[in-house]
C-alpha positions as CSV (number, residue, x, y, z in Angstrom):
1,X,1.5,-8.1,-109.7
2,X,1.0,-11.5,-108.2
3,X,-0.6,-12.8,-111.4
4,X,2.3,-11.5,-113.5
5,X,4.8,-13.2,-111.2
6,X,2.9,-16.4,-111.4
7,X,2.9,-16.3,-115.1
8,X,6.6,-15.4,-115.4
9,X,7.8,-19.1,-115.8
10,X,5.4,-19.5,-118.7
11,X,6.5,-16.3,-120.4
12,X,10.1,-17.4,-119.8
13,X,9.4,-20.7,-121.5
14,X,7.8,-19.0,-124.5
15,X,10.8,-16.7,-124.7
16,X,13.1,-19.7,-124.7
17,X,11.1,-21.3,-127.5
18,X,11.4,-18.2,-129.6
19,X,15.1,-18.1,-128.9
20,X,15.4,-21.7,-130.0
21,X,13.7,-20.9,-133.3
22,X,16.0,-18.0,-133.9
23,X,19.0,-20.1,-133.1
24,X,17.8,-22.7,-135.6
25,X,17.2,-20.3,-138.4
26,X,19.9,-17.8,-137.9
27,X,22.6,-19.6,-135.8
28,X,25.4,-20.2,-138.3
29,X,28.0,-21.6,-135.9
30,X,29.5,-24.7,-137.5
31,X,30.0,-27.4,-134.8
32,X,31.1,-30.4,-136.9
33,X,31.1,-31.3,-140.6
34,X,28.8,-34.2,-139.9
35,X,25.9,-31.9,-139.3
36,X,25.9,-31.3,-143.1
37,X,27.7,-34.2,-144.7
38,X,25.5,-36.8,-142.9
39,X,22.3,-35.1,-143.8
40,X,21.6,-32.2,-146.2
41,X,24.6,-32.9,-148.4
42,X,23.5,-36.4,-149.0
43,X,20.0,-35.7,-150.6
44,X,20.4,-32.1,-151.9
45,X,21.8,-33.4,-155.3
46,X,19.0,-35.8,-156.0
47,X,16.2,-33.6,-154.8
48,X,17.3,-30.1,-155.8
49,X,19.7,-30.8,-158.7
50,X,22.5,-28.9,-157.1
51,X,26.1,-29.9,-156.6
52,X,26.8,-31.9,-153.4
53,X,29.7,-34.0,-152.1
54,X,29.3,-37.5,-150.7
55,X,31.6,-38.7,-148.0
56,X,32.9,-42.2,-147.3
57,X,29.9,-43.2,-145.3
58,X,27.7,-43.1,-148.4
59,X,29.9,-45.1,-150.7
60,X,27.6,-47.7,-152.5
61,X,30.4,-50.2,-152.2
62,X,30.3,-50.2,-148.4
63,X,27.6,-47.8,-147.1
64,X,27.7,-47.2,-143.4
65,X,24.6,-45.0,-143.0
66,X,20.9,-45.6,-143.7
67,X,19.3,-43.2,-146.1
68,X,15.9,-43.5,-144.5
69,X,16.4,-41.0,-141.5
70,X,18.1,-38.5,-143.9
71,X,15.3,-38.8,-146.4
72,X,12.5,-38.4,-143.8
73,X,14.1,-35.4,-142.1
74,X,15.7,-33.5,-145.0
75,X,14.8,-35.3,-148.3
76,X,11.1,-34.7,-147.9
77,X,11.5,-31.0,-147.0
78,X,13.9,-30.5,-150.0
79,X,11.4,-32.3,-152.3
80,X,8.6,-30.0,-151.1
81,X,10.9,-27.0,-151.6
82,X,11.5,-28.2,-155.2
83,X,7.8,-28.6,-155.9
84,X,7.0,-25.1,-154.4
85,X,9.6,-23.5,-156.8
86,X,8.5,-25.4,-159.9
87,X,8.3,-23.0,-162.9
88,X,10.8,-20.6,-161.5
89,X,14.3,-20.1,-162.9
90,X,16.6,-22.8,-161.7
91,X,19.4,-20.3,-161.6
92,X,17.6,-18.1,-159.1
93,X,16.0,-20.7,-156.9
94,X,16.3,-22.2,-154.4
95,X,18.6,-19.8,-152.6
96,X,21.2,-21.1,-150.2
97,X,19.5,-19.3,-147.3
98,X,16.2,-21.1,-148.1
99,X,17.9,-24.5,-148.3
100,X,19.6,-23.8,-145.0
101,X,16.3,-22.8,-143.4
102,X,14.4,-25.9,-144.6
103,X,16.8,-28.4,-143.1
104,X,17.0,-26.5,-139.9
105,X,13.2,-26.1,-139.7
106,X,12.8,-29.9,-139.8
107,X,15.1,-30.4,-136.8
108,X,13.6,-27.5,-135.0
109,X,10.2,-29.2,-135.1
110,X,11.7,-32.5,-134.0
111,X,13.3,-30.9,-131.0
112,X,9.9,-30.3,-129.5
113,X,9.5,-34.0,-129.1
114,X,12.0,-33.7,-126.3
115,X,9.8,-31.1,-124.6
116,X,6.8,-33.4,-125.0
117,X,8.6,-36.3,-123.5
118,X,10.1,-34.4,-120.6
119,X,6.7,-33.0,-119.8
120,X,5.4,-36.5,-119.3
121,X,8.4,-38.1,-117.7
122,X,8.3,-35.9,-114.6
123,X,5.8,-35.4,-111.8
124,X,2.7,-33.2,-112.6
125,X,3.7,-30.5,-110.2
126,X,7.2,-30.2,-111.7
127,X,6.4,-30.1,-115.4
128,X,7.0,-26.4,-115.9
129,X,10.4,-26.4,-114.1
130,X,11.4,-29.4,-116.2
131,X,10.5,-27.6,-119.5
132,X,12.4,-24.5,-118.4
133,X,15.4,-26.6,-117.5
134,X,15.4,-28.4,-120.8
135,X,14.6,-25.3,-122.9
136,X,17.4,-23.3,-121.3
137,X,20.0,-25.9,-122.1
138,X,22.5,-24.8,-124.8
139,X,22.3,-28.3,-126.2
140,X,18.7,-27.7,-127.3
141,X,19.7,-24.4,-128.9
142,X,22.7,-25.7,-130.7
143,X,23.1,-29.5,-131.3
144,X,19.4,-30.4,-131.2
145,X,18.3,-27.9,-133.9
146,X,21.1,-28.9,-136.3
147,X,20.9,-31.8,-138.7
148,X,23.0,-34.2,-136.7
149,X,22.2,-37.9,-136.6
150,X,22.8,-37.5,-132.8
151,X,19.9,-35.1,-132.7
152,X,17.6,-37.8,-134.1
153,X,19.1,-40.3,-131.7
154,X,18.2,-38.0,-128.8
155,X,14.6,-37.9,-130.0
156,X,14.4,-41.7,-130.1
157,X,15.9,-42.1,-126.6
158,X,13.3,-39.7,-125.2
159,X,10.5,-41.5,-126.9
160,X,11.8,-44.8,-125.6
161,X,11.8,-43.6,-122.0
162,X,8.3,-42.2,-122.4
163,X,6.9,-45.5,-123.9
164,X,8.6,-47.4,-121.1
165,X,7.0,-45.3,-118.5
166,X,3.6,-45.8,-120.2
167,X,4.2,-49.5,-120.2
168,X,4.9,-49.5,-116.5
169,X,1.8,-47.4,-115.8
170,X,-0.3,-49.9,-117.8
171,X,0.5,-52.5,-115.1
172,X,-1.1,-50.5,-112.4
173,X,-4.9,-50.8,-111.7
174,X,-7.3,-48.5,-113.6
175,X,-4.6,-47.5,-116.2
176,X,-5.8,-49.5,-119.2
177,X,-3.8,-52.7,-119.4
178,X,-5.0,-53.2,-122.9
179,X,-2.7,-50.5,-124.1
180,X,0.4,-52.4,-123.1
181,X,0.7,-54.3,-126.5
182,X,0.6,-50.9,-128.3
183,X,3.4,-49.5,-126.1
184,X,5.6,-52.6,-126.5
185,X,5.0,-52.6,-130.3
186,X,5.9,-48.9,-130.5
187,X,9.0,-49.5,-128.4
188,X,10.1,-52.1,-131.0
189,X,9.5,-49.7,-133.8
190,X,11.4,-46.9,-132.2
191,X,14.3,-49.3,-131.3
192,X,14.8,-50.3,-134.9
193,X,14.6,-46.7,-136.1
194,X,17.1,-45.6,-133.5
195,X,19.6,-48.4,-134.4
196,X,19.4,-47.7,-138.1
197,X,19.9,-44.0,-137.4
198,X,22.9,-44.6,-135.2
199,X,24.2,-48.0,-134.1
200,X,25.3,-46.3,-130.9
201,X,21.6,-46.1,-130.0
202,X,22.0,-49.7,-128.7
203,X,24.0,-48.3,-125.8
204,X,21.1,-46.2,-124.7
205,X,18.6,-48.9,-125.4
206,X,20.3,-51.7,-123.4
207,X,18.9,-50.9,-120.0
208,X,15.4,-50.2,-121.5
209,X,15.6,-53.6,-123.2
210,X,16.3,-55.2,-119.8
211,X,13.3,-53.5,-118.2
212,X,11.1,-54.8,-121.1
213,X,12.4,-58.3,-120.5
214,X,11.6,-58.0,-116.8
215,X,8.1,-56.7,-117.7
216,X,7.5,-59.6,-120.0
217,X,8.5,-62.1,-117.3
218,X,6.1,-60.4,-114.8
219,X,3.3,-60.4,-117.3
220,X,3.8,-64.0,-118.4
221,X,4.2,-65.1,-114.8
222,X,7.6,-66.6,-115.8
223,X,6.0,-68.9,-118.3
224,X,8.2,-69.4,-121.4
225,X,5.2,-69.9,-123.8
226,X,3.4,-66.9,-122.3
227,X,6.6,-64.8,-122.6
228,X,7.0,-65.8,-126.3
229,X,3.3,-65.0,-127.1
230,X,3.7,-61.6,-125.3
231,X,6.7,-60.6,-127.4
232,X,5.8,-62.2,-130.7
233,X,3.9,-59.2,-132.1
234,X,6.6,-56.6,-131.0
235,X,9.3,-58.9,-132.6
236,X,7.2,-59.0,-135.8
237,X,7.0,-55.2,-135.8
238,X,10.8,-54.9,-135.3
239,X,11.5,-57.5,-138.0
240,X,9.2,-55.8,-140.5
241,X,10.6,-52.3,-139.8
242,X,14.2,-53.6,-140.1
243,X,13.4,-55.3,-143.4
244,X,11.9,-52.0,-144.6
245,X,15.1,-50.2,-143.8
246,X,17.3,-52.8,-145.4
247,X,15.3,-52.8,-148.6
248,X,15.2,-49.0,-148.8
249,X,18.9,-48.8,-148.3
250,X,19.6,-51.5,-150.8
251,X,17.4,-49.8,-153.3
252,X,19.0,-46.4,-152.8
253,X,22.6,-47.5,-153.0
254,X,22.2,-49.9,-155.9
255,X,19.3,-48.1,-157.8
256,X,17.5,-51.3,-158.7
257,X,14.1,-52.6,-157.5
258,X,15.8,-56.0,-157.2
259,X,19.1,-54.9,-155.6
260,X,22.0,-57.3,-156.4
261,X,23.3,-56.9,-152.8
262,X,21.5,-56.5,-149.5
263,X,22.9,-53.6,-147.5
264,X,22.6,-53.9,-143.7
265,X,24.1,-50.5,-142.9
266,X,24.4,-50.9,-139.0
267,X,26.5,-54.0,-139.6
268,X,28.7,-52.1,-142.1
269,X,29.0,-49.3,-139.6
270,X,30.1,-51.8,-136.8
271,X,32.6,-53.5,-139.1
272,X,34.1,-50.1,-140.0
273,X,34.4,-49.0,-136.4
274,X,36.0,-52.2,-135.2
275,X,39.1,-51.5,-137.2
276,X,41.5,-49.3,-135.1
277,X,43.1,-47.9,-138.3
278,X,39.7,-46.5,-139.4
279,X,39.1,-44.9,-136.0
280,X,42.6,-43.4,-136.1
281,X,41.7,-41.4,-139.2
282,X,38.9,-39.7,-137.2
283,X,41.0,-39.1,-134.0
284,X,41.7,-41.3,-131.0
285,X,40.9,-40.2,-127.5
286,X,41.5,-41.5,-124.0
287,X,38.6,-43.8,-122.9
288,X,37.9,-41.6,-119.9
289,X,37.1,-38.6,-122.0
290,X,33.3,-39.1,-122.1
291,X,33.1,-39.4,-118.3
292,X,35.5,-36.7,-117.3
293,X,35.1,-34.1,-120.1
294,X,32.2,-34.7,-122.5
295,X,29.5,-35.6,-120.0
296,X,30.1,-32.4,-117.9
297,X,30.2,-30.4,-121.1
298,X,26.8,-31.7,-122.3
299,X,25.1,-31.5,-118.9
300,X,27.1,-28.5,-117.6
301,X,28.5,-28.9,-114.0
302,X,25.4,-27.3,-112.6
303,X,22.9,-29.9,-113.8
304,X,25.4,-32.8,-113.4
305,X,25.8,-31.9,-109.7
306,X,22.0,-32.5,-109.1
307,X,22.0,-35.6,-111.2
308,X,24.7,-37.1,-109.0
309,X,22.9,-36.0,-105.8
310,X,19.7,-37.7,-107.1
311,X,21.6,-40.9,-107.8
312,X,23.2,-40.8,-104.3
313,X,19.7,-40.4,-102.8
314,X,18.1,-43.3,-104.5
315,X,21.0,-45.7,-103.8
316,X,21.2,-44.5,-100.2
317,X,17.4,-45.1,-99.8
318,X,17.0,-41.4,-99.0
319,X,15.2,-40.4,-102.3
320,X,12.2,-38.2,-102.4
321,X,10.4,-41.1,-104.0
322,X,8.2,-43.4,-102.0
323,X,10.3,-46.6,-102.6
324,X,7.2,-48.7,-102.0
325,X,5.8,-47.4,-105.3
326,X,7.7,-49.9,-107.5
327,X,6.8,-48.4,-110.8
328,X,8.1,-44.9,-109.8
329,X,11.4,-46.5,-108.6
330,X,11.7,-48.5,-111.8
331,X,11.2,-45.3,-113.9
332,X,13.9,-43.5,-111.9
333,X,16.4,-46.5,-112.2
334,X,15.7,-46.8,-115.9
335,X,16.5,-43.1,-116.5
336,X,19.6,-43.5,-114.4
337,X,20.8,-46.7,-116.0
338,X,20.5,-45.2,-119.5
339,X,23.0,-42.6,-118.5
340,X,25.5,-45.1,-117.0
341,X,24.9,-47.6,-119.8
342,X,25.5,-45.1,-122.6
343,X,28.5,-43.4,-120.9
344,X,30.2,-46.7,-120.2
345,X,29.5,-48.6,-123.4
346,X,30.4,-45.6,-125.6
347,X,33.6,-45.2,-123.7
348,X,34.8,-48.5,-125.0
349,X,35.4,-46.9,-128.4
350,X,38.5,-44.6,-128.4
351,X,36.8,-42.1,-130.7
352,X,34.7,-39.8,-128.4
353,X,33.0,-36.5,-129.1
354,X,30.6,-34.5,-126.9
355,X,27.7,-34.8,-129.3
356,X,27.7,-38.6,-128.8
357,X,26.2,-37.9,-125.4
358,X,23.5,-35.4,-126.2
359,X,20.7,-38.0,-126.0
360,X,21.4,-38.1,-122.2
361,X,20.0,-34.6,-121.7
362,X,16.4,-35.8,-121.4
363,X,17.0,-38.6,-118.9
364,X,19.3,-36.3,-116.8
365,X,16.6,-33.6,-116.6
366,X,14.0,-36.2,-115.6
367,X,16.3,-37.7,-112.9
368,X,17.2,-34.3,-111.4
369,X,13.6,-32.9,-111.5
370,X,11.9,-36.0,-110.2
371,X,14.4,-36.1,-107.3
372,X,13.2,-32.7,-106.2
373,X,16.5,-31.2,-104.9
374,X,17.0,-29.0,-108.0
375,X,13.6,-27.5,-107.5
376,X,14.9,-26.0,-104.3
377,X,18.2,-24.8,-105.8
378,X,19.1,-21.2,-105.1
379,X,20.9,-18.4,-106.9
380,X,24.2,-20.1,-107.0
381,X,22.8,-22.9,-109.2
382,X,21.0,-20.3,-111.4
383,X,24.1,-18.3,-111.8
384,X,26.3,-21.3,-112.9
385,X,23.5,-22.7,-115.1
386,X,22.8,-19.4,-116.9
387,X,26.5,-18.5,-117.4
388,X,27.5,-21.9,-118.5
389,X,24.7,-22.3,-121.1
390,X,25.1,-18.7,-122.4
391,X,28.8,-19.2,-122.9
392,X,28.5,-22.6,-124.6
393,X,25.5,-21.5,-126.8
394,X,27.5,-18.5,-128.0
395,X,30.6,-20.6,-128.6
396,X,28.9,-23.4,-130.6
397,X,25.9,-21.6,-131.9
398,X,27.6,-18.4,-133.2
399,X,31.4,-18.3,-132.9
400,X,32.8,-21.7,-133.8
401,X,33.7,-21.7,-137.5
402,X,30.8,-19.2,-137.7
403,X,31.9,-17.6,-141.0
404,X,31.8,-20.7,-143.2
405,X,28.1,-20.9,-143.8
406,X,27.5,-17.2,-144.3
407,X,30.5,-17.1,-146.6
408,X,28.7,-19.7,-148.8
409,X,25.7,-17.4,-149.0
410,X,27.9,-14.5,-150.1
411,X,29.9,-16.6,-152.6
412,X,26.7,-17.7,-154.2
413,X,25.7,-14.0,-154.5
414,X,29.0,-13.2,-156.1
415,X,28.5,-16.1,-158.5
416,X,25.1,-14.8,-159.5
417,X,26.3,-11.3,-160.1
418,X,29.7,-12.0,-161.6
419,X,28.3,-12.3,-165.1
420,X,24.7,-12.2,-166.3
421,X,25.3,-15.0,-168.8
422,X,27.9,-16.9,-166.7
423,X,30.4,-16.5,-169.5
424,X,33.2,-16.8,-166.9
425,X,34.6,-19.8,-165.2
426,X,34.3,-19.7,-161.5
427,X,36.7,-21.2,-159.0
428,X,36.3,-21.1,-155.2
429,X,39.0,-22.3,-152.8
430,X,38.4,-22.8,-149.1
431,X,41.5,-22.8,-147.0
432,X,42.0,-23.4,-143.2
433,X,38.3,-23.8,-142.5
434,X,35.9,-26.7,-141.9
435,X,34.7,-28.5,-145.0
436,X,32.3,-26.2,-146.9
437,X,29.0,-28.0,-147.5
438,X,28.6,-27.7,-151.3
439,X,24.8,-27.8,-151.3
440,X,24.7,-24.5,-149.5
441,X,26.4,-22.8,-152.5
442,X,23.4,-23.9,-154.5
443,X,25.4,-24.4,-157.7
444,X,23.8,-26.5,-160.4
445,X,25.4,-29.9,-160.8
446,X,25.8,-29.5,-164.6
447,X,27.9,-26.3,-164.1
448,X,30.3,-28.3,-161.9
449,X,30.4,-31.3,-164.2
450,X,31.2,-29.1,-167.2
451,X,34.1,-27.6,-165.1
452,X,32.7,-24.1,-165.4
453,X,32.6,-24.1,-161.6
454,X,35.2,-25.5,-159.3
455,X,35.0,-25.9,-155.5
456,X,38.1,-26.9,-153.6
457,X,38.6,-27.6,-149.9
458,X,42.3,-27.3,-148.9
459,X,41.6,-27.8,-145.2
460,X,44.9,-27.2,-143.3
461,X,47.2,-27.1,-146.3
462,X,50.5,-25.1,-146.4
463,X,50.6,-21.6,-147.9
464,X,52.6,-23.0,-150.9
465,X,49.9,-25.6,-151.6
466,X,47.2,-23.0,-151.4
467,X,48.9,-20.8,-154.0
468,X,49.5,-23.7,-156.3
469,X,45.8,-24.6,-156.1
470,X,44.8,-21.0,-157.0
471,X,47.0,-21.2,-160.1
472,X,46.8,-24.8,-161.3
473,X,43.3,-24.8,-162.9
474,X,43.8,-21.8,-165.1
475,X,44.4,-23.7,-168.3
476,X,42.6,-21.9,-171.1
477,X,41.8,-18.4,-172.3
478,X,38.3,-18.1,-170.9
479,X,37.8,-15.4,-168.3
480,X,38.1,-16.6,-164.8
481,X,36.8,-15.5,-161.4
482,X,38.9,-17.0,-158.6
483,X,37.9,-16.6,-155.0
484,X,39.8,-17.5,-151.9
485,X,37.9,-18.0,-148.6
486,X,40.2,-18.1,-145.7
487,X,40.7,-16.7,-142.2
488,X,42.8,-13.5,-142.1
489,X,45.4,-15.2,-139.9
490,X,46.0,-17.8,-142.7
491,X,46.3,-15.1,-145.3
492,X,48.9,-13.3,-143.2
493,X,51.1,-16.5,-143.5
494,X,51.5,-15.8,-147.3
495,X,54.5,-13.9,-148.4
496,X,54.1,-10.1,-149.0
497,X,54.1,-10.4,-152.9
498,X,51.3,-13.0,-153.2
499,X,49.3,-11.1,-150.6
500,X,49.2,-8.1,-152.8
501,X,47.3,-10.1,-155.4
502,X,44.4,-10.7,-153.1
503,X,41.6,-8.1,-152.9
504,X,39.2,-8.3,-150.0
505,X,35.6,-8.5,-151.3
506,X,33.9,-9.3,-148.0
507,X,34.6,-10.4,-144.5
508,X,32.4,-12.5,-142.3
509,X,32.3,-11.8,-138.6
510,X,32.4,-13.6,-136.2
511,X,34.5,-16.6,-137.1
512,X,36.4,-18.4,-134.4
513,X,39.0,-21.1,-135.3
514,X,39.7,-23.0,-132.1
515,X,42.6,-24.8,-133.7
516,X,44.5,-21.6,-134.3
517,X,43.8,-19.4,-131.3
518,X,47.4,-18.2,-131.1
519,X,47.5,-17.1,-134.7
520,X,44.1,-15.4,-134.3
521,X,45.3,-13.4,-131.3
522,X,48.4,-12.3,-133.2
523,X,46.5,-10.5,-136.0
524,X,44.2,-8.7,-133.6
525,X,40.6,-9.3,-132.5
526,X,38.9,-7.9,-135.6
527,X,41.0,-9.9,-138.2
528,X,41.4,-12.8,-135.8
529,X,37.6,-13.3,-135.5
530,X,36.9,-12.8,-139.2
531,X,36.8,-15.0,-142.3
532,X,37.8,-13.2,-145.5
533,X,36.5,-13.6,-149.1
534,X,39.2,-12.5,-151.5
535,X,39.3,-12.0,-155.2
536,X,42.5,-13.4,-156.6
537,X,44.3,-11.6,-159.4
538,X,45.8,-14.7,-161.1
539,X,48.1,-12.7,-163.5
540,X,49.5,-10.9,-160.5
541,X,49.9,-14.1,-158.6
542,X,51.8,-15.8,-161.5
543,X,54.2,-12.8,-161.6
544,X,54.7,-13.0,-157.9
545,X,55.5,-16.7,-158.1
546,X,58.5,-17.2,-160.4
547,X,58.1,-20.2,-162.8
548,X,61.2,-22.1,-161.5
549,X,60.0,-21.7,-157.9
550,X,56.5,-22.7,-158.8
551,X,57.8,-25.9,-160.4
552,X,59.9,-26.7,-157.4
553,X,56.8,-26.4,-155.1
554,X,54.7,-28.6,-157.3
555,X,57.4,-31.3,-157.3
556,X,57.7,-31.0,-153.5
557,X,54.0,-31.7,-153.2
């Protein structure tokens, strides 16, 4: 009995790892379009030959994202998938489910870098509690296993803190001072990779860079020539890495071994975001949103309470650390300053989303665990921590826009079985949902280019606009299959006659539309939490929409 109880934390951690894997491979909640349109959607067309859609960030005229992180995390897995399926029918493989699993698997594996870093950032005696705290956070089960650039940013922040700790330890006796140049060079490499992944990484890097400068001054004994010699090799590593990114991006966006233009994507990203009109297109938020709403959402109030207590302890000289051990104090202050630096600098920009702060999870776990108070927390903390993370994991990992991705799988199956020879044209219209990532339909690019397949995203369009889009493309005598994918509350907004022309083929449950909670409640819990796939009888729809009225609606648009 005693042995089983002692092993319970280890079994719990293993269970949480299994749950993380299941969340990655089967959690179809759709948090934000960027998780697909800044990653898999970008490289699926070139690697798998399937239809995809490039957003404004990947416009070769003014690209704002580097292709290198996308290619390393998703492009390579997609290329391996293509090689493994060589010789099979291109119409049958790869399946959308397999494409989905490949990109999620890549980020699932990268999430364990956080576990590795947390394990080494805390005291030896607190490593298992730290792993349990990290592994039980909903952030790890949702954001971190999805192909967000923020997920990669979190990995780079964690690696930066670990390398900084190793750099400090190299200063102490009997810890191998010869390794310091390796750590500082790796820090330079990670810094450049982080900035080219997301320019916002600089906000997390700033206090670390200051600590490195202080370290360099100590090592050089405040000699300018010694300081320059010390940082020459790391600067060379950073410059070489940056030039590699610049050349790779220029080559990708211009398709020439000698690109006519040099693309420095972080600078383009900065220039774009400095224009208030551009930010307004993505939504403007009050500058206190990160501090008051987003940070508590990412940390949950339970963890944030102990982080604040730890900060109070260190600044009141009541910390559990021995303040005479300078390196331990420097580590703590570095973790803490990363949080304040990132929260403060990112709050300058009026466009603020919770996912921008997910890299703070690792430093907050390290701060709370190393302080020690959280290790003595009782049942109240556990209750708030478990309930908060279960609710948020369910909301973002399963419910939120949770029908969009499974609907793509089902539409693909309908497309495959609609006609063995694909003699019919195929039109899919998404209405009142998040943008459907086209690559998860796994439709060949040539079928879309020939206009045999059409995919339309109507977003929040009016019912009249939706009907016109269902009718407009039917121009010739070829047989057509027209599908409408929409929440049931949206379909209820159509008039009775057009609704009669829709036949429900399938429904995806659950699907929660947070922008239309009231409408979802009105149609009942079953329909309100479902996304429908409807077969559209175009002839019936034309008869239900008189020609004169149809023309008036087109003119009105």
